[in-house]
C-alpha positions in Angstrom: 56.0 41.3 16.9 54.9 39.7 20.1 51.7 40.3 22.1 53.6 40.4 25.4 56.4 42.7 24.3 56.4 46.4 25.3 56.8 48.4 22.1 57.7 51.6 23.9 60.5 49.8 25.8 61.7 48.3 22.5 61.8 51.7 20.9 63.7 53.2 23.8 66.3 50.4 23.7 66.7 51.0 20.0 67.1 54.7 20.4 69.7 54.1 23.2 71.7 51.7 21.1 71.7 54.1 18.1 72.9 57.0 20.3 75.7 54.8 21.7 76.7 53.8 18.2 76.7 57.5 17.1 78.9 58.5 20.0 81.4 55.6 19.2 81.5 56.6 15.5 82.2 60.3 16.4 84.6 59.9 19.4 86.1 56.4 18.9 85.7 52.9 20.3 86.9 53.7 23.8 84.5 56.6 24.3 81.7 54.5 25.9 82.8 51.5 28.0 81.4 49.6 30.9 82.5 50.8 34.4 84.4 47.5 34.9 86.8 48.6 32.1 88.2 51.2 34.4 89.4 48.7 37.0 93.1 47.9 37.5 93.3 45.1 34.8 90.8 46.0 32.1 90.8 44.2 28.7 88.2 46.1 26.7 90.4 49.2 26.1 93.4 47.0 25.2 91.3 44.8 22.8 89.9 47.9 21.1 93.4 48.7 20.0 93.9 45.4 18.3 93.0 44.4 14.7 92.2 40.8 14.3 93.8 39.9 17.6 97.1 41.6 16.5 98.7 44.9 17.3 98.3 47.5 14.6 
Protein backbone atom coordinates (compact mmCIF):
# COMPACT_ATOMS: atom_id res chain seq x y z
CA UNK A 1 0.00 0.00 0.00
CA UNK A 2 0.97 3.57 -0.61
CA UNK A 3 -0.20 6.70 1.19
CA UNK A 4 -0.56 8.55 -2.10
CA UNK A 5 -2.44 5.85 -4.01
CA UNK A 6 -6.18 6.11 -4.53
CA UNK A 7 -7.63 2.79 -3.31
CA UNK A 8 -10.96 3.33 -5.09
CA UNK A 9 -9.19 3.88 -8.41
CA UNK A 10 -7.11 0.76 -7.84
CA UNK A 11 -10.23 -1.32 -7.14
CA UNK A 12 -11.96 0.04 -10.27
CA UNK A 13 -8.92 -0.81 -12.39
CA UNK A 14 -8.84 -4.33 -10.93
CA UNK A 15 -12.57 -4.82 -11.58
CA UNK A 16 -12.16 -3.61 -15.19
CA UNK A 17 -9.22 -5.96 -15.80
CA UNK A 18 -11.17 -8.88 -14.34
CA UNK A 19 -14.18 -8.09 -16.53
CA UNK A 20 -12.01 -7.94 -19.67
CA UNK A 21 -10.41 -11.26 -18.72
CA UNK A 22 -13.83 -12.86 -18.23
CA UNK A 23 -15.00 -11.61 -21.65
CA UNK A 24 -11.86 -12.96 -23.33
CA UNK A 25 -12.27 -16.34 -21.63
CA UNK A 26 -15.89 -16.59 -22.73
CA UNK A 27 -15.69 -15.18 -26.28
CA UNK A 28 -12.05 -15.64 -27.31
CA UNK A 29 -8.86 -13.61 -27.55
CA UNK A 30 -10.07 -11.35 -30.37
CA UNK A 31 -13.27 -10.28 -28.57
CA UNK A 32 -11.67 -7.24 -26.90
CA UNK A 33 -8.96 -5.40 -28.83
CA UNK A 34 -7.66 -1.87 -29.10
CA UNK A 35 -9.21 0.29 -31.81
CA UNK A 36 -5.88 0.41 -33.65
CA UNK A 37 -6.25 -3.34 -34.29
CA UNK A 38 -9.04 -2.55 -36.75
CA UNK A 39 -6.89 -0.40 -39.03
CA UNK A 40 -5.81 -1.70 -42.48
CA UNK A 41 -2.65 -3.55 -41.29
CA UNK A 42 -3.31 -4.85 -37.76
CA UNK A 43 -1.04 -7.37 -36.08
CA UNK A 44 -2.91 -8.23 -32.86
CA UNK A 45 -5.61 -10.31 -34.54
CA UNK A 46 -3.02 -12.20 -36.60
CA UNK A 47 -0.73 -12.78 -33.62
CA UNK A 48 -3.61 -14.14 -31.52
CA UNK A 49 -3.97 -16.95 -34.05
CA UNK A 50 -0.33 -18.05 -33.62
CA UNK A 51 1.02 -20.42 -31.01
CA UNK A 52 4.61 -19.79 -30.01
CA UNK A 53 5.08 -17.62 -33.10
CA UNK A 54 3.99 -20.42 -35.45
CA UNK A 55 0.76 -21.14 -37.28
CA UNK A 56 -1.40 -23.74 -35.59
